KEKE-3310 file (N, C-alpha, C; in steps of 0.2 Angstrom, whole numbers, plus 5000, padded with zeros to 4 digits):
npx = (4740:4744:4759:4757:4747:4752:4762:4753:4746:4758:4762:4750:4750:4763:4760:4749:4756:4765:4756:4751:4764:4766:4760:4759:4766:4782:4790:4781:4778:4772:4765:4757:4760:4751:4751:4744:4739:4732:4730:4738:4751:4764:4772:4786:4789:4779:4783:4795:4794:4790:4789:4803:4802:4791:4781:4780:4768:4768:4757:4755:4749:4750:4757:4766:4780:4783:4793:4803:4798:4798:4809:4814:4807:4813:4825:4824:4817:4827:4836:4831:4826:4814:4801:4797:4785:4778:4764:4755:4765:4777:4788:4792:4795:4805:4814:4818:4823:4814:4806:4795:4779:4762:4746:4731:4715:4709:4720:4725:4729:4740:4751:4759:4767:4777:4782:4795:4804:4801:4802:4791:4774:4758:4741:4725:4708:4692:4682:4676:4678:4688:4699:4700:4705:4716:4724:4725:4732:4746:4750:4757:4750:4735:4725:4711:4697:4681:4685:4685:4674:4678:4685:4690:4683:4682:4678:4669:4653:4658:4664:4668:4677:4674:4667:4679:4689:4682:4684:4698:4700:4694:4702:4716:4726:4736:4729:4728:4720:4712:4706:4699:4709:4717:4727:4718:4709:4717:4721:4711:4710:4722:4724:4722:4725:4736:4739:4734:4736:4733:4728:4727:4741:4746)
npy = (4697:4700:4699:4693:4685:4676:4670:4663:4653:4647:4641:4631:4623:4617:4609:4602:4596:4588:4579:4571:4564:4556:4543:4541:4532:4533:4536:4544:4560:4572:4583:4590:4600:4606:4613:4624:4634:4645:4648:4645:4656:4656:4644:4641:4650:4647:4634:4637:4641:4629:4617:4607:4590:4591:4589:4593:4594:4595:4602:4604:4604:4605:4617:4629:4632:4623:4614:4622:4626:4615:4609:4619:4619:4605:4606:4616:4608:4598:4604:4609:4598:4594:4583:4579:4578:4574:4577:4566:4564:4556:4556:4570:4571:4561:4566:4577:4572:4571:4564:4554:4551:4558:4552:4557:4552:4544:4540:4531:4518:4518:4518:4505:4501:4510:4508:4503:4512:4525:4533:4536:4536:4542:4545:4552:4550:4548:4541:4528:4515:4519:4523:4509:4505:4512:4507:4492:4495:4498:4511:4523:4530:4537:4553:4561:4568:4579:4587:4597:4611:4620:4634:4628:4627:4615:4608:4597:4592:4594:4581:4581:4580:4567:4559:4556:4552:4539:4534:4532:4523:4513:4510:4502:4508:4523:4539:4555:4570:4581:4596:4611:4612:4619:4630:4632:4621:4609:4601:4595:4583:4577:4567:4555:4554:4559:4577:4588:4602:4617:4632:4634:4634:4644)
npz = (4920:4939:4948:4960:4959:4947:4956:4965:4956:4951:4963:4965:4954:4956:4968:4963:4953:4961:4968:4958:4954:4965:4963:4948:4933:4934:4921:4914:4910:4923:4920:4905:4894:4879:4864:4854:4840:4838:4852:4859:4853:4855:4859:4862:4873:4883:4886:4890:4903:4910:4924:4929:4920:4917:4900:4883:4870:4855:4842:4826:4816:4802:4801:4792:4796:4805:4806:4811:4822:4829:4831:4839:4850:4854:4855:4867:4875:4879:4885:4896:4903:4901:4893:4877:4864:4847:4838:4829:4818:4816:4807:4808:4821:4824:4816:4823:4835:4844:4859:4859:4850:4849:4845:4838:4840:4831:4823:4831:4827:4822:4830:4836:4825:4829:4840:4845:4841:4847:4864:4870:4868:4866:4866:4860:4868:4868:4874:4884:4876:4867:4876:4880:4866:4865:4874:4869:4858:4863:4867:4880:4887:4889:4885:4890:4887:4887:4902:4911:4909:4895:4884:4873:4855:4851:4862:4871:4882:4899:4907:4921:4937:4944:4936:4928:4936:4939:4927:4926:4937:4931:4920:4910:4906:4911:4913:4906:4911:4902:4895:4899:4912:4924:4935:4945:4948:4945:4956:4960:4952:4950:4960:4954:4941:4926:4921:4909:4899:4890:4887:4900:4904:4900)
capx = (4739:4749:4763:4754:4741:4754:4766:4749:4745:4762:4760:4745:4752:4767:4755:4745:4761:4767:4752:4751:4771:4765:4756:4759:4772:4789:4791:4778:4777:4765:4762:4758:4757:4749:4752:4737:4741:4727:4727:4745:4754:4770:4772:4792:4789:4775:4787:4802:4793:4786:4792:4807:4799:4785:4780:4776:4764:4768:4753:4757:4742:4752:4760:4773:4785:4782:4801:4808:4795:4798:4816:4815:4804:4815:4831:4824:4816:4834:4841:4825:4825:4807:4800:4792:4780:4775:4757:4753:4770:4782:4794:4796:4797:4812:4821:4821:4825:4808:4804:4790:4773:4754:4741:4725:4711:4707:4726:4729:4732:4749:4756:4761:4772:4781:4784:4803:4805:4802:4802:4784:4768:4751:4734:4719:4703:4686:4676:4679:4681:4694:4701:4702:4709:4722:4728:4726:4738:4751:4753:4761:4744:4729:4723:4704:4693:4682:4686:4680:4673:4683:4684:4691:4679:4680:4675:4663:4651:4663:4662:4669:4681:4671:4668:4686:4691:4680:4689:4706:4701:4692:4708:4723:4731:4737:4726:4728:4714:4712:4699:4699:4712:4722:4729:4714:4705:4720:4722:4703:4711:4730:4726:4719:4727:4740:4737:4736:4733:4733:4728:4729:4748:4749)
capy = (4693:4701:4694:4689:4679:4672:4666:4659:4651:4642:4637:4629:4619:4613:4606:4597:4590:4582:4574:4566:4561:4551:4538:4541:4530:4537:4538:4549:4567:4572:4588:4590:4607:4604:4619:4627:4639:4650:4649:4647:4656:4657:4637:4639:4654:4644:4628:4638:4641:4623:4614:4601:4585:4591:4587:4598:4590:4599:4601:4609:4606:4607:4626:4630:4633:4618:4610:4626:4626:4606:4609:4625:4614:4599:4609:4619:4601:4594:4608:4610:4591:4591:4579:4582:4573:4578:4576:4562:4565:4552:4558:4575:4567:4558:4571:4583:4570:4569:4558:4551:4554:4558:4551:4558:4544:4541:4538:4527:4511:4518:4517:4499:4502:4514:4506:4502:4519:4530:4530:4536:4537:4545:4544:4555:4546:4553:4538:4522:4511:4522:4520:4502:4503:4514:4501:4487:4499:4499:4516:4523:4535:4541:4560:4561:4575:4585:4585:4603:4616:4623:4638:4626:4626:4608:4604:4593:4594:4592:4574:4582:4576:4560:4554:4556:4547:4532:4531:4530:4516:4505:4510:4498:4514:4529:4544:4563:4574:4587:4602:4617:4610:4625:4630:4631:4614:4604:4596:4588:4575:4574:4561:4549:4556:4567:4585:4590:4609:4621:4639:4633:4635:4650)
capz = (4927:4943:4950:4965:4955:4943:4962:4968:4951:4951:4969:4965:4949:4960:4973:4960:4952:4965:4970:4951:4955:4970:4958:4941:4931:4934:4913:4912:4913:4928:4917:4898:4890:4873:4860:4849:4835:4839:4858:4862:4848:4856:4862:4865:4878:4887:4888:4893:4909:4913:4928:4925:4922:4911:4894:4879:4865:4849:4837:4821:4812:4796:4800:4787:4801:4811:4807:4817:4829:4832:4833:4844:4858:4856:4859:4874:4882:4880:4889:4904:4906:4898:4887:4870:4860:4841:4837:4823:4813:4818:4805:4812:4830:4822:4814:4829:4841:4850:4864:4854:4846:4852:4840:4838:4843:4824:4821:4836:4826:4818:4837:4837:4820:4831:4847:4846:4838:4851:4871:4873:4864:4869:4861:4862:4868:4870:4876:4886:4869:4864:4879:4879:4860:4864:4877:4864:4853:4867:4870:4886:4892:4884:4886:4891:4888:4891:4909:4913:4905:4891:4881:4865:4850:4848:4868:4872:4887:4903:4912:4929:4941:4948:4931:4924:4943:4937:4920:4929:4940:4924:4913:4910:4903:4913:4909:4907:4910:4897:4894:4905:4917:4925:4943:4952:4947:4944:4961:4959:4947:4952:4963:4950:4934:4924:4920:4903:4898:4884:4890:4909:4905:4897)
cpx = (4745:4752:4762:4751:4746:4759:4759:4747:4750:4762:4755:4746:4759:4764:4752:4751:4763:4763:4752:4759:4770:4763:4756:4764:4777:4792:4787:4778:4772:4760:4763:4756:4756:4748:4745:4740:4739:4729:4732:4751:4761:4771:4781:4793:4785:4782:4795:4801:4790:4791:4796:4803:4793:4786:4777:4774:4764:4763:4754:4750:4744:4755:4767:4780:4785:4788:4804:4805:4797:4805:4818:4812:4809:4821:4831:4823:4822:4837:4837:4825:4816:4806:4795:4790:4778:4769:4757:4758:4777:4788:4797:4799:4803:4817:4823:4824:4820:4809:4799:4784:4767:4750:4736:4720:4710:4714:4730:4732:4739:4753:4761:4768:4779:4784:4791:4807:4806:4801:4795:4780:4761:4746:4728:4714:4697:4680:4679:4681:4687:4699:4705:4706:4716:4727:4730:4734:4745:4755:4755:4754:4741:4727:4715:4701:4686:4682:4683:4678:4678:4681:4685:4683:4678:4679:4671:4660:4656:4660:4662:4674:4680:4671:4675:4690:4687:4683:4694:4706:4698:4700:4715:4726:4731:4733:4727:4722:4715:4706:4698:4702:4716:4724:4724:4708:4709:4722:4716:4704:4717:4730:4725:4722:4732:4737:4739:4732:4735:4732:4728:4736:4750:4747)
cpy = (4695:4696:4689:4684:4674:4667:4660:4652:4645:4638:4630:4622:4614:4607:4601:4592:4585:4577:4569:4563:4556:4546:4537:4536:4534:4540:4542:4555:4568:4578:4589:4595:4605:4611:4619:4633:4646:4652:4649:4648:4656:4651:4637:4644:4650:4637:4630:4640:4635:4621:4609:4596:4585:4588:4592:4593:4596:4597:4607:4610:4607:4613:4624:4631:4629:4614:4614:4625:4619:4607:4614:4622:4609:4601:4612:4613:4598:4597:4610:4603:4589:4586:4581:4577:4577:4575:4573:4565:4562:4554:4564:4574:4565:4563:4577:4579:4571:4564:4553:4554:4553:4558:4553:4550:4542:4538:4533:4520:4511:4517:4509:4498:4504:4514:4506:4508:4524:4529:4531:4538:4537:4545:4549:4549:4549:4547:4530:4516:4515:4522:4512:4501:4506:4510:4496:4491:4498:4506:4517:4526:4537:4548:4559:4568:4574:4584:4591:4608:4620:4627:4635:4626:4618:4604:4602:4594:4590:4587:4577:4577:4569:4556:4552:4551:4540:4529:4528:4525:4509:4506:4506:4503:4521:4536:4551:4565:4581:4590:4606:4615:4617:4625:4630:4625:4607:4598:4592:4582:4573:4568:4553:4549:4559:4572:4586:4598:4612:4629:4639:4635:4643:4658)
cpz = (4930:4946:4956:4963:4953:4950:4964:4962:4951:4958:4969:4959:4954:4965:4969:4957:4954:4968:4963:4953:4961:4968:4954:4939:4931:4927:4911:4914:4919:4923:4909:4896:4881:4869:4855:4845:4836:4847:4861:4856:4849:4860:4866:4872:4883:4890:4893:4902:4913:4918:4925:4927:4918:4905:4890:4874:4859:4844:4832:4817:4806:4794:4796:4791:4807:4811:4811:4822:4833:4835:4839:4851:4859:4860:4866:4878:4883:4885:4897:4905:4905:4892:4882:4865:4854:4839:4830:4816:4816:4815:4806:4819:4828:4820:4819:4836:4848:4854:4862:4851:4851:4845:4843:4839:4836:4820:4825:4834:4822:4824:4837:4831:4823:4837:4848:4843:4843:4857:4874:4868:4867:4864:4864:4863:4870:4872:4879:4882:4867:4869:4879:4872:4861:4870:4873:4859:4856:4868:4878:4891:4886:4888:4884:4890:4886:4897:4913:4909:4902:4886:4873:4861:4850:4855:4868:4880:4892:4907:4918:4932:4944:4941:4927:4930:4940:4932:4921:4932:4934:4920:4914:4908:4909:4909:4911:4906:4906:4896:4900:4911:4919:4933:4947:4953:4946:4950:4963:4955:4948:4956:4960:4942:4934:4922:4914:4900:4892:4887:4896:4909:4903:4899)
residu = (MET:GLY:LEU:LYS:HIS:GLN:ALA:VAL:SER:ALA:ARG:LYS:TRP:ARG:ILE:ALA:ILE:ARG:ARG:VAL:GLU:SER:HIS:PHE:PRO:SER:HIS:LEU:PRO:PRO:LEU:LEU:PHE:LEU:THR:ASP:PRO:LYS:ARG:THR:PRO:ASP:PRO:VAL:SER:VAL:ALA:ALA:HIS:LEU:PRO:ALA:GLY:SER:GLY:VAL:LEU:TYR:ARG:HIS:PHE:GLY:ALA:GLU:ASP:ARG:CYS:GLU:ILE:ALA:ALA:GLN:LEU:ALA:MET:LEU:CYS:ARG:ARG:LYS:GLY:LEU:ARG:VAL:LEU:ILE:ALA:ALA:ASP:PRO:GLN:LEU:ALA:ALA:ASP:VAL:GLY:ALA:ASP:GLY:VAL:HIS:TRP:PRO:GLU:ALA:LEU:ALA:HIS:HIS:ALA:PRO:LYS:TRP:ARG:THR:ARG:PHE:ALA:LEU:GLN:THR:ALA:SER:ALA:HIS:SER:ARG:SER:ALA:ILE:SER:LYS:ALA:ALA:ARG:MET:GLY:VAL:ASP:ALA:ALA:LEU:VAL:SER:THR:VAL:PHE:SER:SER:SER:SER:PRO:SER:ALA:GLY:ARG:PRO:MET:GLY:ALA:LEU:SER:PHE:ALA:GLN:GLN:CYS:ARG:GLU:SER:ALA:LEU:PRO:LEU:TYR:ALA:LEU:GLY:GLY:VAL:LYS:ALA:GLY:ASN:ALA:ILE:ARG:VAL:ALA:SER:VAL:GLY:GLY:LEU:ALA:ALA:ILE:GLU:GLY:LEU:SER)
# end
């Protein structure tokens, strides 16, 4: 990626983030970077370039070096004013002093147990019923996918910006758009929800 293209992308992200901040709850990061062992093999480097106020969602998937990477991310995030969540691992989150935990849809029922332990909890939601369940579990926000066309092997058929906007209007929870979110399309959902990206930030 050339320097000019990087500058244009960074400007588009800043515009979209400001749009999210104009309506999103202030305790929630307007932008979440989701790690992935294969698609973002160096999550610390990506996190180092995130705008202040963003969040990092560390998905370690049982990696042997998860404790080391989690500790590095937590230290970096504290230094840069970022929030950090650990996916599906509240003990690791507590060990490294993370801000909270992210729950996959199937594990969202664990959230109430940790409500008083962490400042922030999120959950994945792949349907309207899952969004409603996440709200009942008391999480702070839900990540909804797949919004735009994505190269992820697990990505479903993209719902598009209009369908995501409708879900935001119907939801009792703040929602993050996930799946194919990148600099060029983030502004299309920034007026109704938060932004969550994987490769779009790397």
